[in-house]
N, C-alpha and C positions, 0 to 999 in steps of 0.2 A: 277583610281578614288581615290581621296584623302579621308583618314579616318578622321572622326571628333574625337577629344580627348574623348568626353563623351562615344562614342561607343567603343573606345579602352578600357576604364575603365570597362564598362559593360562586355565586352568580357573576360577580364582578371578575373573578379569576377566569371563569369560562369565557366571558366576553372578550377579555384580553387575548386569551389563547386563540380564539376564533379569528380575531383580527390578524394576529401574527401568522397563523397558518395560511390565511387567505392571501397574505402578501408574498408568500413563498410559492413559486410554481411547483406543480406536482412532480415534475421531472427532477427538480432539485431535492425534494424530499426523498425521492426514491434513491438518489445518489448517496444519501447519508446512510442508507441501510447497508449492512454488511453483505458483500458479494459472496457467492458460493466459493468454497475452498477449491483451489486449482487441483487438477489430478496430481498425484505423486509423480516424481521425476523418474522416468525410465527410458530406455532405448531398446526397441522403438517406443515412441510416446503412446500413452493411453489416451485414446480419443473418445472413449465412451465410459466416463467415470461419473458415477452418481455418489456424491458424498453423503454420509450419514453421521449422526451424533455419536461421539465416543471415539474409541481407538482399540486397536489390537496390540497386545503386549507380548512379545516373545521373552521367555524367561527360563529359569532352571527347571520348572515343572513341565515345560512344553514337551509334548509327544507328537509323533506323526502317526495319524490313524488312517489306515487303508484296509478296506474289506475285500478287495478283489485281487487276483494275481497280478493283473496289469497295474493296478493302483499300488501294490506293494513293490513292484519293480521301480516305479517312479519314486516311491517313498524311500527306498534304499539308496537310490542315487542322490536324492535330496539330502539324506542323512550324511552321506559321504561328503557332499559339498558344503553342508553347514559346518562340519568338522574342519574341512580344509580352509574355510573362511574364518575360522576362529570362534565359532559359536558353540563349541563343545560337542559332546556326544548326545545326540537326541535319539531316544528309543523309537523304534517302529513297532506299532501294535495294531491289532484288529479289534480291540475292545472299544466300547462306547466313548465318544468324544466328550471332553469336558472343557471348561474355560481355559484359554491359553493354548489349546492344541491346534495343530495343523491337520486338516482333513483332506485327504486325496481321494477323489471319486472319479471312476471311469464309467460313464453311462452311455452306451451306444444309442439309447433312445434320444439323446440330445443331438440329433442329427443337424440341427441348425448351426451347431458349432463347427461343422465340417471336420476335415481330417486333421487340422492343426489348431483350431480355435479352442478357447477355454473361457470359463467364467471364474472370476476370483471375487470372493467376498470377505471383507475384513470387519470384525466386530469383536465380541467376546472370544470367538474362535476365528481362525482363518481357514477358509475353504477354497479348494481348487477343484474344478470339475471340467472334464473333457469328455467328448464323445469317443475319443480314442486315447490310447496310451501317450501318443505323441502330443496331443492337445494338452493333456494334464501335465506332461513334462514341461511344455512351454509356460504353463501357468506357474510352475515352480521356478522358472528362470526369472519371471517377474518378481516373485516373492524374494528371491536371493538379491535382486537389485534393490528392492525396498529395504531389506535388512542390512544391506551395505551402508545405508544412510542412518541406521539407528534401529533399536529394538522396538520402537513404538511406531506403528503404522496407522495413519488416520483411517477411521471407519469409512467404508464405502463399498461399492460394487462396480465391476467392469465386465463387459463381454468383449473379448479381443480376438479378432479373426483376421488372418492375413489376406491381403489383396491378391498376391501372386503365389503360385505353387512352388516355384523354384527360386531360391534366394542363395546365391553362392559366391564362391571364390575359386579361381583356377590358379594352379601353381605349376610352372614348368621347372621341375627338377630333372629335366630331360638330358642335360649334359653335365651340369655341375651338381654336386651333392649338397642337399639342404639337410641340416641335422634333424634327426627324429624328434629331439627335444623341441625344436622350433615348430615342427609340424604338429606336435601334440598341443603346444600352446595355441596354435591356430584353431585346432578342432574345438578346444574349450572356449575360446573367444567367440567362435562362430555360434556355438550352441547357446552361449550366454546372451547373444543378441538375436537369437531365433533365425539364424541362417542354417540352411539344411542340406547344402550340396557342396562338396569339395571335389573339384576335378584335379587329378594328379597325373600329369604327364611325366612319367619316370620309367626307369629301367629296373626291373626285378632281376636279380642274378639268376641266370638260366641254367638249369640242369640239362635241358634238351639241346641248347646251342651254346656251349661254353666258349666258342670262338667270339661270341658277342659280348663277353663280360669285360668290356673296357670300363674303367672307373667312372663312377657316378652312380653306380647301382646300389640297390638296397637288398638285403637278404630277405628271404621269404618270411622268416620269423619276425623281422622288423615290420614288414607290411601286415602280417597277421595281427600283431599287437596294435598297430595303428588303426586297422579296420575294426578291431574289437572296441577300441576307444570310441570310434565314430558311431558304432552301433549303440553303445551305452548312452551316448549324447545325441542320438537321433540326427547324426550328420552322415548322409550317404556319400561314400568315397568312391568316385567314379574313375576308373583307370583309363588312360589314353596311351596308345602307341600310335604316333602319327604316321600316316601312310597315305599314298605311296611316296610322298615327298618327306623331307626331313628324316629319312631312314638311316642316316649315317651312323648313329649310335649302335645300330643293329647290323648293318651290312657293310661297314667299312672293311671288314675282313672276309667278306663274301663277294668277291668281284663277279662271280658267276650269276649273281642276282641283280647286279647293278645295270641300270639302263645305259645303253651304249649309243653315242651319237653317230652321225653319218661318217665322221672321220675316224671312228673306232675308239674314241675316248670314252672311258667308263665314268659314270657319274655316281660317286659313292653316296650321295644324298637321295638318289632317285631309284626306287624299286621298279624293275622292269615288269610292268603289269601284263605284258603280252605272254609271259611265261607261266605255265601251270605251276612250276616249281616255286615261283614267287608267291602265288596265292597259298600254296601249301605251307610255305615257310611262315607267312604272316599268320595264318589261322592256327598253326601250331603254337605260336606265341599267345594268341587269344586263349587257347586251351590251358596253357601253363599259368597265365594270369588268373584264370578261373579257380586255380588251386588256393589262391589267397584273397582275391577280391570277391565279395558277395553281392555287390550292387547289381540291380537289374539292368543297368545301362552299360554300354561299351562305346567309347569315343575313339573313332579311327582317324581323327584329324581331317585329312583330305584337303589341306590347304597348301597353297604355294608350291604345287607340284612342278610348275615350270618357272619358278622364281629365278629371274636373271637369264631366262632362255625362252624357247618357244617350241611348239610341237613340230614345226617344219624341220627342225634338226634331227628328228627321230622318225624317219619314214616308216619304221616298223609299226608305229602306233596307228597310222592311217591304214596300213595294210591289214592289221589285225581287225580294226573296226569295220572295214569294208567286207572282209571275209565273213564277219559274224552278222553284220547288220545291213549289208548291201552297198551298192556303189554310191548311194547318197550319204553315207556315213561320214563323220568328221573324226579327226584324231582325238578330240575330246570324248567321243563316244567310248573309246578304249578306257579312258580314265573313269567315266561314269559306270562302265561295265564292271570295273574292279570294285567300285563303291557298292554297286548293287549285289555283287557276289558276296562281299563281306556282310552286307545287310542280311542276305538270305541265310548266311552261316550263323550270324548272331541270333537271328530270330529262331532258327532251328534249335539253338541252345538256350532259349528263354531270355535273350538279351535284346534290349532296344538300342538302336544305333543313333549316334550323335555325330555330326560333322560340322566343320566351319563353313561359312557361306561363300567364300571367295572362289571356290571351284565351280560354282553354279553361275556361269557367265552367260548362259543362253546360247553358247556356240555348239551345243550337242543336239543331236536328233533324238537321243534316248534320254528320257527323264530319270532322275534319281528316284528310287522307290519312295513313295510317300508313307506307306503303312508303318508307322512307328519310328520314322526317321526325324529326329529333332535337328533343326538347323540353328546353329549358334552364329548370330550375325555380328561380325566385328568390323567389316570393311565395306565402304560404299563402292559397289560395283554396278554393272548394268542392270542386273535383276534386283529390284527393290524389295524391301520387306513386305510391302503390300502385295506384291506379286507372289512372293513365296507363300504368304498366308493364304492367298486365293487359290494357290495350287495344292493346299492341304497340308503344308508342313507346320508342325508346332514350331514356334519361333522363340528363341531365347536371345535376349539382348546382352551381347558380350562386347559392347561398344569400345572402340579404341579410346574414347574419352574416359573410360574406366581403367585404363592400363596403368601399371606401375612397372617401369622398365629400369633395371639396374643401370645406373650411369646414364640414363636417358630420360624419356618422357615420364612425367608423373601427373596423374590425374589431378585436376584442379577441383578439389573437393568443395572448397568454399564457393567457387563459381557455380558449380553444379547445384549446390544447395540454394544459392540465391536465385537461380533460374527455376527452382521447383522441378528439377529434373526427375523424370520417372521412367519406367521401363518402356513406355511407348516411344521414347525419343531415341531412334536408331541413327546410325551414321547415314546421312543423306536423306533421311525421311522421318517425320514424326507422324505416327498413326493417330487417327481420331479416336480409335477404340482400342481397348486392351484385349479384345477377343482374339484368341489364338496365340497370345503372348504368354509364355510360361513364366517369365520372370527375367532376372538379370544377374550378372556376376562381375566381380572385379577379376582382372587377369594380371598375374605377376610373371614377368619374363626376364631371363638373364642374358639379354643380348650382349651386354658387356659384363661378363661374369665377375670381373674385378672392380666394376664401377662402384659397388656398394657392398658392405657386409650384410649378413642376415640381420644383425641388430639394427643397422641403419634402415634397412627395408621395413622392419617392424615399426619403427617410429612413424614412417609415412603411411603404413598400412592401417593402423588402428583407427584414425579418424575416417579414412575412406570406408573401412568396414562398417563403422557405425552409421555412416551416411547411407550406404547401400542397404543396410538392415532397415533403416527408416523408410527409404524410398520403395522398397519391395514389400514391406509389411503393412504400412499405413500411410498417413498423410505425408507427402514428401517434404512439407515445409511447416512443421508444427510450431516453430518459434519465429518471431518476427525477424531475428537476426541469426547469423551463423554463430556468433559468440554465445547466444542463448542456447543454441543446439549443442555446441561443444561442452557447455556447462553440464549438460546431462551426462555426457561421457565421464566427466570428472566426478560427478556425484556417484555414479554406479561403479566406477573403477573397473578393474580387471576381473575375469572369471575366477571363481574358486579353483584352486589347483594350478593357476597360472604361475609360471616360474620366471623370475627375473634373471634372464640370461646374460645381463650385463655385469653381474657380480663376479668378481675374480677372487681366486683363493689366495693370492699373494698381494702383499702391500708393496708399494714402490720401494726399491732398494737394490743393492748389489748382491747378486747370487752367483754361486759357482754350480754349474750343471755337470753331473758326472753320470755316464752310463756306458757299460760294455767297453771300458778302456779308453773312452773319449771324454775329455773335460774341456769346458770353456767357462769364462767368467763374463757376465753381462750385467749392465744396469737395466733393471726391470721397471717399466713405466706403464701405467694404465692409460689406455686411450679413451677418448670421449665416448666411444661406442661399446666399451666394456671388454676390450681385448688387451693384450699386453704386447709391448715392443721390447726386444732384447738387443740392447746396444753394446757391442763389444769394441775392442780396439780398432778393428778394421771396418766398422760400419754396423748395420743392423741386420739381424738374421732374417733371411727371406728364402722363398722358393720362387725363382723367376726364369729358370731355364727349361729346355725341352720343348716338346710339341705343345702348341697353344690351341685350345678349343674355346671359342667364345672369349678369347683374350685371357684365358686361364691356363697355367701349366699343369695339365691333368695327366701327364705321363708318369707312371710309377717308376721309381728308381732314380728320379732326378735328384741331383745333389743340392742340399741346402747351402746357401752362400751368404757371405757378409757383403751386402750391397750398401751403396751410399744411402744414408738415412734420409727418408722423405716422409714427412708427416702425413701426406696424402696417399702413400702407398699401402693399399690394403694387403698386399702380399707380404708385408712386414709385420702383420698382426697375427698374434698367436693365442690359442686357448691353452691354458695350462690345467690339465684335468687330473685331479687327485685319483690315484689308484693304489692298490695294496703295494707297499714298498716304495712309493715315490709318486712321480707325476709323468703324464704323457705330454708331449709337445705336439699340438695339432694346428696346422695352418688354417687361419680363419676363412680363407677362400677355397683352397683345394680340398679341405677336410680330410687330408691324409696325415697320418702320424709320422713323426721322424723315427727312423730306425738306424741302427749302426750295422753296416755291412762291410766287412773287410776294412774296418777302420774309417770308413766314409759315413757321413751323416746324410741319409737320403730319405725321401718320402715314399710311403707305401700305403695302400688301403689296409685297414686293420686286419682283414682276413687273408691278405696275400703274403704278409711277412710280419712276424711278431714285432710290435712297436717297442722301442727302447723305453725302459722305465728309468727316468732321470731322478737322481738323488740330488737334493738341493742343500747347499750350505752357504 
């Protein structure tokens, strides 16, 4: 049979191709094929992403479609956040979905998603499904992070479920006052990164015990507003009044409740747990806090009761314990007895108790009640995490390695990331299993209250917060390098509604401040952390006198002075807050406003004396 020329050419080409392909290993041929697209960048990272062809496009015609009451609540919050993020007004509807829409669905039947997991699918439409309202809400946080990087989202699907139930931050506003604006930023940032628990050790201004209202407190309305924000953003705000140690913010004016040593010296930081009156006092505060906090948890602290001392100096502790538990009892049994009574009181009022671990030293014959008491482990002591877990306590990792202390220790976030730190890594012991571990949290402490300003703390906090979010939600090491991980934070940015608190209302320059018959002229200069210094002829305006608490002059009525200017002095930094008719001058550290009293310029809490309204020229 005669071959046609075209067939001969095709045969020759096929033979050449066969030789070329035979010379190339199969693995090399596979490497030339395009690899699957990586998951979109989020914090926490998406570890279960299945790419698909196409993309989702957010645009002017986008609506949020939700058919259930729970779904509509999530949809309304998402609409608020889209508007705050600059994406315009997106309508919420329960009508049928169309191309470009966002569909929010809460399906209890999707039990595999758990209490906080969600499924997100991107294509012609973008869908978020959760078994609970909280799960659907977290799906919208992922959506907001994706939209922060552009209106086009690659098509794909993910199922995203947290590894740990408790993912948190703890803030001690227990002596110094942290601004509500700063705390609101924190709540929004936590929710944006799927953190769900904020512990606040702080003082609520008391109606029941006005003698305890030394400065540092928050009004009940301020706390109600903050708690409402937390509920909207699925952040449980847990209150703490530390006891029976560290009680000085509450009992410094109640010597009758202070523990007295063998020499008759009263200890203003230690509550006398042997007195029924002390228990009644503490539980009355628990009741008053219940007026504004809605969380099902109560944190009583229970740490460092004998810090700098020991039980031997207080013979009444041993006498109380032996009278109640027999001759074999120890002084620490009196301490544990107080913890257990608070536990019973909290349980009777529908609250679960939380305590720090360092009081559980093994020196007591009476155990701390296990039913519902979560131990937050921060310090390496004789009783190890594995022992606490074996004894039946839910265990939260509040490791010292996660601390951020004003003017002191700062968590080594990069080092923790490089070690693939996760919540099983406690101080003094790493557990082989996560069983019984509820999660982990960062803790912020003001040990040196003037050591840093709020804004300086925030700069250090945000990377640590993102790392903790990653380590408690998913894979603790999703990127080969820490730089790769921090690039995620840069990509997603801050939460919608986050406010840049470093912005100042005044440009640098010379101003004359006048209020209530007092006038001074100063050179106004912005600081690197977003405050202002006021330099006059005799130095820089400061508040530095009076009684110091945690190295901060928190005494109301202390006079403002012109001190030698020092760039590192945080007490010389001021917030100038616009108000009707002028500006307030608020010290960056004490958070008290300047007032004019009998011709003197002094600091006062805003609800104790009307602040001066300064006219600037």
